N, C-alpha and C positions, 0 to 999 in steps of 0.2 A: 447485434446490439446487446450489450450487457447492462445489468441493473445493479446499482450500488445503493444500499440502504443507508440513509443519513439519519443518525440518532442524535437529536439535539433539542434542547428546550428553547433554543433561541431561533425564532423564525428567520431572522436576518442571516444566520449562518446557513440554514437550509437553503435559502434563496441564493446565497453566494455559491454554495456547492452546485446547485442546479445551473447557475450561470457559467460556472467554471467548466462544466462538462458539455455545454452546448456545442454542437458541431463535432463532437468526438464520438467514439464508439460506445460511450457510456450514457445512460440516463439514470436519474435518481428518483427515489421514493422516500419521502421524509416522514419521520416519526418523532413525536415529542418525548417518548419514554420507551424503556425496554418492554413494558407491557404491550404496547401497540406493535412493536416489531417482532414479537415472538412468533406469531402465526406465519409471517413472511419467512422467517428463518427456518421454521419447521418444514415448510413445503419445498424448500430448495430453490425458490424463485430468484434469490439474490445471488450475485456473483462476488460481492465484496461488501464490507460494512465500514462506514466512516463514522467514527465516534467523536463527538465534540466533548472533550473533558479535560480539565486541568489536572496535571500530574503533581498534585500536592496534598492528596488525601486518599483515603481508602475508597472514595466514591467511584473513581475510574476503575479500580480493580474489580469492584462488584459488578460494574457494567460489562467488563471483559468476561468475567466468569459467566454472566447471564447469556452472553452471545455464544460462548463456547458450549454451554449446556444445551443449546438448541442446534448448533452446527459446529461440529468438531473441526471441519476443514476450511471454513470460509475465511478468506484473508481479512484481517482487522487492521485498519489504518486509523491512528489516533491523531487528532488535530488539537494541540494544546496551546493555551494562552500563557500558562505558567507551568514551568517544569522544574522539578527537584530531582537531582540525580538518583537518590535512593528510590524514589517512586517510579522513575523511568525504568530502572532495573527490574523492579517488581512487576511493572506492566508487561515487560517483555517475557518475564518468567510465567506470567498468567496467560500468555497467548497472543499478545499484540505482535504484529508483524513489522509495522513501521510507525514512526512518530514524526509528525510535521509540526512546524510552528505556524501560528497565526500572524498576519492574515494569509488567507489561501491564495496561492498562485496557480493559475489555471494550467500552465504548462507542466509545473511540478506535480500537481495533483493527477493529471491524466497520465503522465509518465510513470508515476508510482503505481497507479492502478493497473497499468498495462504490465508492469513487472510482476505484480502480485497475482494477477489473475491467471488462471489456467483453465483449459477446456478439456475435460476427460473424453476419451474416445467414446463415441456413442455405442450403446449396446445394440446388437442386431435385433431387428424386429422378430418377435416370436412367430413361428409358422402358424398359419391358421389351422385350427383343429380339422382333421379330415372329415369328421362327422358333421361339421357345420357347413351347410351349402352356402354358396355365395348369395348375397342379398340381391334380389331382383329389383332393379330400380323402378321398373314400370309398375310394380305393385305398391310402391311407397305411398303414392297419393291416396289410394284406397284405404291403406292401413291408417294413415293419418286422419282421413275423413271419418273413419269409424271411431277413432279416439277423440275426435273433436266434440263428440256428444258429451264427454265428461265436462266440457267447459260451458255447456248450454244451460246447466242448472244454476239456480241462484246460489251464490257463495260469497264468502268474504274475499276481498282482493288478494290478501296474502295467501289464502288457500288456493285460489285460482292460479296464482303464479307458481306455487309449488306443484300443483297438478300438471300445469303446462310443462314445466321443466322436467318432471318425471316422464311425461309422455315423449318428449323430444329425446331424452337420453335413451329411453327404452327402444325407440324406433330407429335411432341413428347410430347407437353404439359409442357415442363420444363420452369422454370422462370429464373433461373440464368444460363447464358451462356456467355463465353468469347472466342474469337478467336484470337490466337497469330500467327503472321506470321513473316518471316524473314524481318529484317529492310532493308537489301539489299541482293539481290540474292546471295547465296553462302556464306554469312557471318554467324558468330556465334550467333549474337544477335537476340532475338525474342522480338517483341513489340505487345501489344494488339491493334488491328486495329478496333475492334468493340466488344461491350459487352452490356449486359443488366442485371439488378438486382445486379450489382457488383459496389463497390466503384471505381469511375473512376481514383482516384489518388493513389490507392493502388498497383495495379499490376505492374506498371513500376518500382517500387522501389525494386522488388524482383530479379532483375538482371537475367531475363530469358535468359538462354544460352543453346545451344545444349550440352554443356559439363558438365552440373550439374542438379540436381533436377529432376523435372518432364520431361522436354524436353529430358534429357539423357535417361530416362526409355522408353519414347516413341520411340526414335531413336533406342535404343537397341533392343526392343521387336517387334516394328512395329505392335502393336496390342492395344486393349483397356486396359487401366491401371485404376484399381479401388483403391480407397483410402485405403480400408481395406486389400488389397492384394499386396501392393507395398512397396517401401522403405520409411523410415521416412522422408527423404528430399522431395521425390515426394509427399507424403501424405500432408506434410506441405504446399507445393505449392497449392495443391488442396483446402485445407481448407481456405487459404487466399483469394482465389477467389470464395469461397462458392460453390465448385463443389465436386461431389462424384466420377467422372470418367473423363477420357480424351481419345481422339482418335487422331490418326495421320491424318494430311492433307498432301497428297503427290501427285506428278505427276509422274506416272510410279513408279519407285523405289526410287525416290528422295524425301525426306521429305521437306515440305515447311513450316509447322506450326503445331500447337496443338489446338484442340478444347476441351474446358472444359465445362462439363454439370453437372447440379444438377439433383436430382430425380424429376419426374413429380409432379406437384402441386396436382394432384388427389391421390397421394400416390403410393406405389409400386415402382418398378424399371423398367428401360428400358430393354426389352427382347432382346434375341439374334438377332431376325429378324429386330427389329428396329435399333439396333446398326449396323448390317450389312448394312442396307439401308442408315444410316447416313454416314457410311464409304464410300459407293459407291458414295453418293452425294458429299462427300469430294473429291473423285477422280475427279469428274466432275469439282468441284471448282478449284482443282489443275491444271487441263488441261486448264481451262479458264484463270486462273491467268498467266500461262506460256505464253498463247497467248497474253494476255494483256500486260505483261511485255516485250514480244518480240516486240510488236507494239510500245510501248513507247521507247524502245531502238532504233528501226529503225527510229522513228520520231525524237528522239534527235540527232541521227547520221546525218540524213538528214538536220536537222536544223543547226547542227554544220558545216556540209560540205558546207552549203550555207551562213550562217551568219558570221562565223569566217573568212573564206577567203575574203568575201566581205568587212569586216571591214578593212582589210589590202590591199584592192584593188586588190585581186587575185581571179581568177576563177579557179575551179577545175573540172577535168574530170577523172573518174575512169574507167579503162579498166580491164576486166577479162582476164584469161590466154589465151582465144581464140581471144582476140582483140575486143570483143564486149563492147559497152559502158554500164557500170553498173549504173553510176550516173553522172549527169552533172548539175551544178547550173546555175541560170539565168545569172550571170555575165560572165561565160564562153561562154554562147550562144551569148551574146551581143558582146563579143570580137571576136567571130568567124563569125560575120556578121549577127547575128540575130537567128541562128539555129545551134545546134551541129550536125554534120554529124552522120548518123546512123551506118556507117561502117568505120573502120580504114583507108581503102584505099581512102576514100573521104576527109580525112584531108590533109592539106598541106604536100608536099612530105617530107620536113625536119622533121616534127613531126611524120609522119607515120614511117619513117625509125628509128628515135630514140626510139619510143615506141616498135617497133618490136624487136630491139636489146635488149632493157631492158627486155622484156618478155622472151627472149631466155637466159637471165642471163648474157649477155655481158655488159661491161661498155661502153656505147655509148657516143659520143660527144653530148653536148647540142645543140639543134637546134638554128640557128641564129634568130635574130629579123626579123619578116616578116610582110608584110602589109596585114591586113584583107580586106575582100571585101568592108568594109566601109571606107577603107583608114586609119585605125588606126594602128600605129606601135605596134606590140604585141611581148612581150618577153616570151618565153616558157621554162619550166624546166621539166624534166622527172625524176621520182624517182621510184624505186621498191616499191611494196606495197603488203601486205598480209591481207586478211580479218580475222574475228574472228575464222574461221576454218582453218587458215594457208594455204589457197589457194592462189597461187601467182597471182599477178596482176601488174598494173602499174598506177601511179598517174601522171597526166599531170597538171601542174600549169601554168596559163596564167595571164599575167598582162599587163596593158597599159604601154608601154615603156616610155611614156612621163611623167608618174607620178613621177618616180624617179628624172627626170630632173626638174620638177616643184617643188618637195620637196626640192631638193638641192638649187634651185634658191631662194625659200622662206626662207630657212635656212640662206643662205648667206645674203639676204636682212635684215633678222631679226638681224643677227650678226652685220651687218654694222650699222643698226639703233642704236643698243645698244652701239657700239663703238662711234658713233657720240654723243649720249647723255652723255656718260662717258667723252668724250673729252671736251664737252662743259662745263660740271660741273667743271672739273679740271682747265680748262683754265680760267673760270670766277673766280674761287677761287684764282688762282695764280696771275692773272692780278689785281684783287682787292687788294691782299696783296702788290703787287708791287706799286700800285698807292697810297696806304695809306700814306706813308711818304711824297710823293709829294703833296697830298691833304692837309696835315697838314701845310706844308710850304706855300701853296697857301693861306690858311686862315690867315696866319701871315704876308703875303707879304706887305700889305699896312702899317702896323704898324712898321715893322722892316726892311724896304727896305734900310735904311741908315746904318744899323748895318753891319760892315764888316764880323763879325763872322757868322751872319745869311746868308749873300750872299755866303760865302764859303760853309756853310752847304747846302744851296739850290743847289749850283753847283754840289756838291758831290752827293746829293740825285738824281738830274736829271740824272747824269752820271750812277749811280747804276741802276736807273729805266730803262733807255734806254738799258743798258747792259743786264739786267734780262729779259725784254720783248723781246729783240732781240734774246736771246738764246731760249726762248720759240718758237718764230716764226721759227727759223732755225730747231729746233727739229721736229716740225710739218711738215715743208717743206720736210726734208729728209725722214721722215717716210712715207710720201705720195708718194714718187717717185716710179715709176715702173721700171725704168732703170737708169743705171749710167750715169753721165755726161761725158764730154770729158775727156778721160784718156791721161796721158802723163807719161814720165819717171821722177819720183820725188825722191829726196834724202830723205831717211828715217831718216838720222841723223838730217837734217834741220827740218823735220816735228816733230820729238820728241821734240826739243827745242821750236818750235813755239806752239805746242799743250800744252806743260807744262806751257808756259806763259799765254795762254788762260785760263787754268784751275786755275792757281794761281790768276788771276784777279777775278774769280768768287768765289774762296774759301774764306770763312769768318773766318777761324781759325787762328792759330798761324803762325809762319814763316815756309813756305813750302820749302822743299828741294828735289832736284833731284840728284840721284846717277846714272850717265850715263857716260860710257867711250866708245866713238865710236872707232871702229877699225881703222887700218891704211888705209884700203880700204873703200871707200864710197860704201854704199849699196843703190840700186835703186829699186823701185817698180813701176809697171805699174798701175796707179791709178788716180782718180779724186782728185786733190790736196786739194781743199777746203773741199770736203766731208770726205776724209781720215783724214785731220787735225781735223775736228769736231769730228769724231769718237774717235780719240786718246785723244782729250781734255776731252770728256765725261768720258772715262775710267780713265784718270789721276785724274779727279775731284772726282770720286767715290773712288779711292784709297786714296786720301788725306782725304776725309771725313770718311774713315774707321778708321783712327787713329788720331783724332783731337788734342790729347795731344802730339803726336809725328808725325807730318805730313811729313814723309819722304817716298819717293818711289824710287824703284830700277828698272832700265830698262836695259835689255840686248837685243842686236840685233845680229842675226846670219844668215848665208846663207846656204841653202841646194841646192847645185848645181845639185844633182841627181833629186830632185823633181821640180827644177825650181821655188822655192818659197823663200820668206823671212820670218823669224820668229822673233817676238819681245816678251820679257818676262818682265812683270811688277810685282813687289812685294811691299807690304806695311807692316806696323807694326801693323795692325789691327788683330782682333781675327779670321778673316776668315768669310765665309758665314754661318750663322745659317741655320738649316735644312729647315725651312719654306721659308726663303729668297732664298735659292738655288733652291727650287722647283718652286718658282714663279718668278724667276729672269727675265725671258723673257716676263712676263705678262705686257702689257702696262698699265701705270698709277698705278702700284703697287709700294709702297715705304714705308719704315719704318721711314722716316723722316717727320717732320712737314712742310717742304718747298720743293718745286720742284714738277714736274709733274710725276716723276717716269718713265721717257722715256729715260734716259741715256743709259742703257744697250740695250733695244730694238732698239733704233735708231742706236747705234754702230753696232749691229749685222746686221741690215738691210743694212746699208751702205756697210759693208764687203761682204755680200752676193751679192749685186749688182755689186761689183768690182770683183767677181769671187773668193773671199777669204772665210774665215770661222772664227768663234769665238767659242772656247770651254771653258766651265765652269769647275771648279774643280770637281773631282769625289767624294771627301769627303767634308762634311760640314766644317771641321776645316781648310781647305786649302783656302788661299786667292790668288787664281791663276786663270788667264784667258789667253787663248792662241789665238793669231791671226795668220792667214796664208793668205798671199797675193801673187798674181802672181808677180814674179820678172821681172824687165826689163833686157835687155841684158847687162851684163851677168845675168843669171837667179838668182833670189833671193827668200828667204823664211823668213817669219816673225812669231814669236811666242810671245804672250803677256801674262804675268802673273801678276795678280793684286789681292790684298786682297779686293775685292769689296763686300760690304754688305750694 
């Protein structure tokens, strides 16, 4: 069986080449680049190279030169999708032997490889040195048994594997040897962890798995597998790594890996006693690896139990089923006053009781915050826990109770700082816009002071500027309030008319209209008159701005005697709330308009909440409806406000 190196960045081409050689005298090993194929070319394990390259640029020539730099005699077969005559000639001059067109034809590929390949006459085996006595097979087990002591000491898994392979090579005289072990304990994949005399980049590409090829035979038989006595897939795996046989590496009855060996350099084959000794040494390696992996797992678990909780400010104590402490990290010790008690009964009574109930399988109440011996308030949480063997236990989590308070305070301070910065940016922008017309008039004042039209314009500009900045100041004032001002019984009807006049003065659109028919009975709400008037004016203004071409709003007022509240309904002719606006409507400084602070709705809601009322937005984006509810004055009243705010 000969091996062809397939060099292609296209996995589909590599798969096609492998399928084309199935059942022939050739097998393939795929590489995605020249860098990966160099080691295989250097060691002479390949009998031909198949290069996937279009002959229309210098890229193919560089790849051919790279192959020739590693192996001057290997046949090179190029499979091209695009061919330019000048580049074909250059490819042949650089060392290509044949050029085929895509797509690959199985019969043509195999026939071409057969013509290109050659088998040089094998060199005679060198005679054994006369001074080197023949190895006595009956002494091999003793020799290996003595060497197995090197694997008994605690060591890193990689170092154990290297020591093992060194012992095997020293005692058997083989040159090529590769040790494959599970990539992760209990998983299907096998990776080469150490090897000698074998191309380092070749083995990983064979997809060693327990479910196929050589590993499958090793797992199925549990014995030595020889190339001439096994399946074709297993024999191919052995040939690729330059080995004639393989042995299992196991711990007890569980396989951990595969050891692949070539015949000794001095000739002949490894005898039964030597193979038995290697197998026994492999068992020692398996046991040592199990110990090393177990130590690594325990070390990682201990690191996790210490580092991860510490990062979130939490200490952990693990209890076994009998209440003894299995593990305690340094943070838990510091929270408990510098030392973790050795017995459960020595813990604070609330913790001891909760842990005991949890170990019994009961759902216990969480212990209250307690003071440690250092005076630190500690919050404890108790959870059921089982180890890797499903043995029951208990996990005690401890944290400094002041951490949450400090984090909440820091978050609040950060949010406040962000709000202050945002407010300053918007206020500076809006005040600047408000002062711009006034600044223009100020620059023209000396030249046009005697012009009556200019004086009228200046007067109007000053009034607009004062009104606009005054509104900004009132918005910020009401938004900053923590409690309502003095409340009194106010007429809702009067407030509706007054608030609409305020909104109309600010509105810059067409002729604003109000559709409001008060009932025969006056309705009264218990409220801060100025604050409620401002809230209604903000909502009316938003309703007018929602439909600037038809600025008409409809207001309805009703009484709910059962609830003791007053409802006001406001509608407009606008399209309603768009989805994004509805989602962010309560967000301060959010606005879809080019003017204004975006505080109208947040200020209105804040005022109503301080007055003991509420403001509800529409449930669907298409609705332009907002509902207000306020405490009614005697007799009790209820207000619902509907508006097409957007």
